[in-house]
C-alpha positions as CSV (number, residue, x, y, z in Angstrom):
1,M,309.7,29.8,58.1
2,N,308.0,27.0,56.1
3,S,305.2,24.9,57.6
4,I,304.9,21.2,56.7
5,I,301.6,19.7,55.4
6,K,300.1,17.4,58.1
7,R,301.1,13.9,57.5
8,Q,297.6,12.4,57.2
9,G,296.2,11.1,53.9
10,C,297.3,13.1,50.9
11,F,300.5,11.4,49.6
12,W,301.7,10.2,53.0
13,P,301.6,6.4,53.8
14,M,299.0,5.3,56.3
15,L,300.2,3.2,59.3
16,D,300.0,-0.2,57.6
17,Q,301.6,1.2,54.5
18,E,304.5,2.6,56.5
19,L,305.0,-0.7,58.2
20,L,305.1,-2.4,54.8
21,L,307.7,0.2,53.6
22,K,309.9,-0.5,56.6
23,A,309.7,-4.2,56.1
24,S,310.6,-3.8,52.5
25,L,313.4,-1.3,52.9
26,L,315.1,-1.5,56.3
27,R,317.4,-4.2,57.6
28,N,317.8,-6.6,60.5
29,G,315.5,-6.3,63.6
30,T,313.7,-3.1,62.4
31,A,312.6,-4.7,59.2
32,A,311.6,-8.0,61.0
33,G,309.6,-6.1,63.6
34,A,307.8,-4.1,61.0
35,W,307.1,-7.3,59.0
36,N,305.7,-9.1,62.0
37,E,303.4,-6.2,62.9
38,W,302.2,-5.8,59.3
39,R,301.8,-9.5,58.9
40,S,299.5,-9.6,61.9
41,H,297.1,-7.1,60.1
42,I,296.6,-9.0,56.8
43,D,295.0,-12.2,55.7
44,I,297.5,-14.4,53.7
45,D,294.6,-15.7,51.6
46,D,293.5,-12.2,50.7
47,I,296.8,-10.6,49.7
48,D,295.7,-10.1,46.1
49,N,293.1,-7.5,47.5
50,L,295.7,-5.2,49.0
51,D,295.4,-1.5,48.0
52,P,297.2,-1.0,44.7
53,G,300.0,1.0,46.3
54,S,300.8,-1.7,48.8
55,Y,300.6,-4.5,46.2
56,R,303.2,-2.7,44.1
57,L,305.7,-3.1,47.0
58,L,305.4,-6.9,47.3
59,P,308.3,-7.7,45.0
60,L,310.6,-5.5,47.1
61,L,309.2,-7.0,50.3
62,Y,310.0,-10.5,49.0
63,R,313.6,-9.6,48.1
64,N,314.2,-8.0,51.6
65,L,312.6,-10.8,53.6
66,N,314.4,-13.4,51.6
67,S,317.7,-11.7,52.2
68,L,317.0,-11.5,55.9
69,G,316.4,-15.2,56.0
70,I,312.8,-14.8,57.3
71,K,310.7,-17.9,56.8
72,D,306.9,-17.6,56.2
73,P,304.5,-19.5,53.9
74,I,303.5,-16.1,52.4
75,L,306.9,-15.8,50.8
76,M,305.9,-18.3,48.1
77,K,303.0,-15.9,47.1
78,L,305.4,-12.9,47.2
79,K,307.9,-14.8,45.0
80,G,305.1,-15.3,42.5
81,V,304.4,-11.6,42.4
82,Y,308.1,-10.9,42.0
83,R,308.4,-13.3,39.1
84,L,305.3,-11.9,37.3
85,T,306.7,-8.4,37.7
86,W,310.0,-9.5,36.3
87,Y,308.3,-11.0,33.2
88,K,306.0,-8.0,32.6
89,N,308.9,-5.5,33.0
90,Q,311.0,-7.5,30.5
91,M,308.2,-7.2,28.0
92,L,307.7,-3.5,28.7
93,F,311.4,-2.7,28.5
94,H,311.5,-4.4,25.1
95,T,308.7,-2.0,24.0
96,I,310.6,1.0,25.5
97,A,313.8,0.0,23.7
98,G,312.1,-0.1,20.4
99,L,310.6,3.3,20.9
100,L,313.9,4.8,22.0
101,R,315.6,3.3,18.9
102,S,313.0,5.0,16.7
103,F,313.6,8.3,18.4
104,N,317.3,8.0,18.0
105,D,316.9,7.1,14.3
106,A,314.8,10.2,13.8
107,G,317.4,12.5,15.6
108,I,315.2,13.0,18.6
109,E,317.0,13.0,21.9
110,S,315.3,11.1,24.7
111,M,315.5,10.8,28.4
112,V,314.0,7.8,30.3
113,L,312.2,8.9,33.4
114,K,310.7,7.4,36.6
115,G,310.3,3.7,37.0
116,A,312.3,2.5,34.0
117,A,315.2,4.7,34.8
118,L,315.2,3.8,38.5
119,T,315.0,0.1,37.7
120,L,318.3,0.4,35.9
121,L,320.0,2.9,38.3
122,C,318.8,1.9,41.7
123,Y,316.9,-1.3,41.9
124,G,319.1,-3.3,39.5
125,D,316.5,-6.0,39.1
126,Y,313.6,-6.1,36.7
127,G,311.4,-7.9,39.2
128,L,311.4,-5.3,42.0
129,R,309.4,-2.3,40.7
130,P,306.1,-3.0,39.0
131,M,305.2,-0.5,36.2
132,N,301.9,0.0,34.3
133,D,303.4,2.5,31.8
134,F,306.6,4.3,31.1
135,D,307.7,7.9,30.7
136,V,310.2,9.5,28.3
137,L,311.3,13.2,28.1
138,V,312.2,14.9,24.9
139,R,313.5,18.4,24.4
140,N,310.8,21.0,24.3
141,E,311.5,21.9,20.7
142,Q,311.3,18.3,19.6
143,A,307.9,17.6,21.1
144,V,306.0,18.1,17.9
145,P,308.3,15.8,15.8
146,A,308.1,13.2,18.5
147,I,304.3,13.2,18.5
148,R,304.3,12.9,14.7
149,L,306.7,9.9,14.9
150,L,304.6,8.3,17.6
151,R,301.5,8.5,15.4
152,K,303.4,6.9,12.5
153,L,304.5,4.1,14.9
154,G,300.9,3.3,15.8
155,W,300.7,5.2,19.1
156,S,297.4,7.0,19.6
157,P,297.0,10.0,21.9
158,M,294.7,9.5,24.9
159,D,291.7,11.7,25.2
160,F,292.6,14.2,22.5
161,E,295.2,15.1,19.9
162,P,297.8,17.5,21.4
163,D,298.6,20.5,19.2
164,E,301.3,23.1,19.3
165,R,299.2,25.5,21.4
166,Y,298.6,22.8,24.0
167,I,302.3,21.9,24.0
168,S,303.2,25.5,24.6
169,V,301.4,25.6,28.0
170,S,301.4,21.9,29.1
171,Y,304.2,19.4,30.0
172,S,303.2,15.9,28.9
173,H,300.6,13.7,27.2
174,G,299.6,10.1,27.3
175,F,299.7,7.6,24.4
176,E,298.6,4.0,23.9
177,D,299.4,1.4,21.3
178,D,297.2,-1.4,19.9
179,A,298.7,-3.9,22.5
180,G,297.4,-1.7,25.3
181,H,300.9,-0.3,26.4
182,Q,300.6,3.1,27.8
183,F,303.3,5.7,27.5
184,D,303.7,9.3,28.7
185,L,305.6,11.7,26.5
186,H,307.1,14.6,28.4
187,W,308.5,17.8,27.0
188,H,309.0,19.2,30.5
189,L,310.1,17.3,33.5
190,F,307.8,19.0,36.1
191,S,304.2,20.0,35.7
192,Q,305.0,23.1,37.6
193,C,307.8,24.2,35.2
194,R,306.5,24.7,31.7
195,D,308.5,27.6,30.2
196,A,310.6,26.9,27.0
197,H,313.9,26.6,28.8
198,A,312.8,25.0,32.1
199,D,314.7,21.8,31.5
200,D,318.0,23.0,30.0
201,D,320.1,22.3,33.0
202,F,318.6,18.9,33.5
203,W,319.7,18.0,30.0
204,E,323.2,19.5,30.7
205,K,323.8,17.1,33.6
206,A,322.0,14.1,32.2
207,V,323.9,10.8,32.0
208,L,324.0,8.8,28.8
209,T,323.5,5.1,29.4
210,G,322.5,2.0,27.6
211,F,318.8,0.9,27.7
212,H,318.7,-2.7,26.3
213,D,321.7,-1.7,24.1
214,V,319.9,1.5,22.9
215,P,321.6,4.8,23.9
216,A,319.4,7.0,26.1
217,H,319.8,9.7,28.8
218,V,318.7,9.5,32.4
219,L,318.7,12.3,35.0
220,C,321.8,12.6,37.2
221,L,321.2,11.2,40.7
222,T,320.7,14.6,42.3
223,D,318.0,15.5,39.8
224,Q,316.5,12.0,40.1
225,L,316.1,12.6,43.9
226,L,314.4,16.0,43.2
227,H,312.1,14.4,40.6
228,I,311.2,11.5,43.0
229,C,310.3,13.8,45.9
230,V,308.4,16.5,43.9
231,H,306.5,14.0,41.8
232,G,305.7,11.9,44.9
233,A,304.3,14.9,46.7
234,H,301.1,14.9,44.7
235,W,297.7,13.3,45.3
236,N,296.9,10.4,43.1
237,I,294.0,7.9,42.7
238,T,296.5,5.1,43.3
239,P,298.2,5.7,46.7
240,P,301.5,7.3,45.6
241,F,303.7,6.3,48.5
242,R,306.1,4.3,46.3
243,W,308.1,7.5,46.1
244,V,309.4,6.6,49.6
245,A,310.9,3.3,48.3
246,D,312.3,5.0,45.2
247,A,314.0,7.7,47.3
248,I,315.4,5.2,49.8
249,M,316.7,2.9,47.1
250,L,318.4,5.9,45.4
251,L,319.9,7.2,48.6
252,N,321.2,3.7,49.6
253,N,322.8,3.2,46.3
254,G,324.1,6.7,45.4
255,R,324.2,8.8,48.6
256,N,327.8,9.9,47.8
257,A,326.7,11.1,44.3
258,I,324.1,13.6,45.6
259,D,325.1,17.2,45.2
260,W,323.1,18.7,48.0
261,R,323.9,22.3,47.0
262,R,322.6,21.6,43.5
263,L,319.5,19.9,44.9
264,I,318.6,23.0,47.0
265,A,319.4,25.4,44.2
266,Q,317.2,23.5,41.7
267,A,314.3,23.4,44.1
268,E,314.7,27.1,44.9
269,K,315.1,28.1,41.2
270,R,311.9,26.1,40.3
271,R,309.9,27.2,43.3
272,L,309.6,23.6,44.5
273,V,311.0,24.0,48.0
274,L,307.9,22.9,49.9
275,P,307.5,19.4,48.4
276,L,311.2,18.8,48.6
277,Q,311.4,20.0,52.2
278,D,308.4,17.9,53.4
279,T,309.5,14.7,51.7
280,L,313.2,14.9,52.8
281,N,312.1,15.6,56.4
282,Y,309.9,12.6,56.3
283,L,312.6,10.3,54.9
284,R,315.1,11.4,57.5
285,E,312.7,11.2,60.5
286,T,310.9,7.9,59.6
287,F,313.5,5.9,57.7
288,N,316.7,7.5,59.1
289,A,317.7,8.4,55.5
290,P,321.2,9.9,55.1
291,I,320.1,13.5,54.5
292,P,322.4,16.1,56.1
293,P,320.6,18.2,58.7
294,E,322.0,21.4,57.2
295,V,320.2,20.7,54.0
296,L,316.8,20.5,55.8
297,K,317.7,23.7,57.7
298,R,318.6,25.6,54.5
299,L,315.2,24.5,52.9
300,Q,313.4,25.6,56.1
301,D,314.9,29.1,55.9
302,I,314.0,29.8,52.2
303,H,311.1,32.2,51.9
304,V,308.1,30.7,50.1
305,P,305.4,33.1,48.6
306,G,301.8,32.5,49.4
307,I,300.8,31.4,45.9
308,E,303.3,28.6,46.0
309,R,301.9,27.5,49.4
310,M,298.4,27.5,47.8
311,E,299.7,25.5,44.8
312,Y,301.3,22.9,47.0
313,R,298.2,22.5,49.2
314,I,296.1,22.0,46.1
315,A,298.6,19.4,44.7
316,V,298.6,17.2,47.8
317,N,294.9,17.0,48.3
318,P,292.1,15.3,46.3
319,P,291.1,17.7,43.5
320,T,287.8,19.4,43.1
321,P,286.6,21.4,40.1
322,W,287.4,24.6,41.9
323,T,290.9,23.6,43.1
324,A,291.6,22.3,39.6
325,M,290.9,25.7,38.3
326,L,293.0,27.3,41.0
327,Y,295.9,24.9,40.1
328,L,295.6,26.0,36.4
329,W,295.8,29.6,37.6
330,C,299.0,28.8,39.5
331,Q,300.5,27.3,36.3
332,H,299.5,30.4,34.3
333,C,301.1,32.6,36.9
334,R,304.3,30.6,36.7
335,L,304.4,31.0,32.9
336,T,303.7,34.7,33.0
337,G,306.5,35.3,35.6
338,N,306.8,38.7,37.1
339,A,304.0,40.3,35.0
340,G,301.5,42.4,36.9
341,L,298.1,41.0,38.1
342,P,296.0,42.8,35.4
343,Y,298.2,41.2,32.7
344,K,297.8,37.7,34.3
345,I,294.1,38.1,34.6
346,A,293.8,39.3,31.0
347,G,295.9,36.4,29.7
348,F,294.2,33.6,31.7
349,P,291.4,33.0,29.1
350,A,294.1,32.5,26.3
351,F,295.9,30.0,28.6
352,L,292.7,28.0,29.1
353,H,292.1,28.2,25.4
354,K,295.4,26.5,24.7
355,I,295.0,23.9,27.5
356,W,291.4,22.9,26.7
357,G,291.6,23.4,22.9
358,V,288.3,25.2,22.6
359,P,287.5,28.7,21.1
360,L,287.6,31.6,23.5
361,W,283.8,32.2,23.3
362,K,283.2,28.6,24.4
363,L,285.4,28.8,27.5
364,P,282.6,29.5,30.1
365,F,280.3,26.8,28.7
366,H,283.3,24.3,28.5
367,G,284.3,25.1,32.1
368,L,280.8,24.5,33.4
369,M,280.6,21.2,31.5
370,K,283.9,20.1,33.0
371,T,282.6,20.9,36.4
372,F,279.4,18.9,36.0
373,S,281.1,15.9,34.5
374,W,283.9,15.9,37.1
375,N,282.7,13.2,39.4
376,K,281.6,11.0,36.6
377,N,285.1,10.4,35.2
378,P,287.9,10.5,37.8
379,V,290.6,9.6,35.3
380,S,290.0,12.8,33.4
381,R,291.1,14.8,36.4
382,K,294.7,14.2,35.6
383,H,294.3,15.6,32.1
384,S,292.4,18.7,33.3
385,Q,295.6,19.9,34.8
């Protein structure tokens, strides 16, 4: 039987954040009651100083309160946040479309991920989901040509230049252009699944759509739900509870399109049962999401090995130098599959060599340097994994 991570901190919403989610997502009296309680806890003149995760929900809150006919002076401020989000996303989507067009012209297949895809598929309004960057997946074998093209187009890699060795053991890398736009190029969908053919069946079921008149793929709705839940179940410097809104919007708009058997099979195949189980349980219990009880029972009954439990506990809590190293060990174990422990131990230095891009003889010194510099640069923690 699988145990669920305690719902305190980590990636779970705090009480006020949960009230805000209910006010933004639910209907009628439940939403109004949550709004009144949340409203009593905040200062209308200080709304710009909300935590970043809560602030990103304000456009969705505005739309829901407006549709419910709720009158409050704060709605004018919320409308301003909504309109600014609409404008910024229009500009960002223009940039995304240009990049996708360049990929298409170069023969590189692309799949739009996360916020940009969900804006089109579930939200249906450019003003509802703020985004600071955007994410695109390419096929694993096209990662190197995609990076070369990005460099020609003026996109610079963040932190370091990813080479073929790094690509072979990692899953994504960040880029930035001269205008300050940030973009994550993925060659694998999940950080936990980095082998060469990990994403083949995602591509097989992908849906071709138009993105500002540019052809691009998006995940099918079943795989979207898996991605939302697994990606959401991860600690982040910015409170990551927007995954709840994404999942509820998807389920409200496409519940009949969810292939629950595929969802369970994909999670089991990729050893991602725990994050999916925890998030689906929370959505059903707290937001009455339309998730069949038999799906939750099936996930509960799947055996989960100890190393996957350790990997999950590391992922949902604030990282330390030591847990970051353990997380890398978990990724190395995934890549080496059923190989024996001596083989895994012997191959771990080569894995770190590819991830960190330093000679083997420098690995101990480099590891110590990363440990000592850990607390000085929180942003680098993402890239260490």
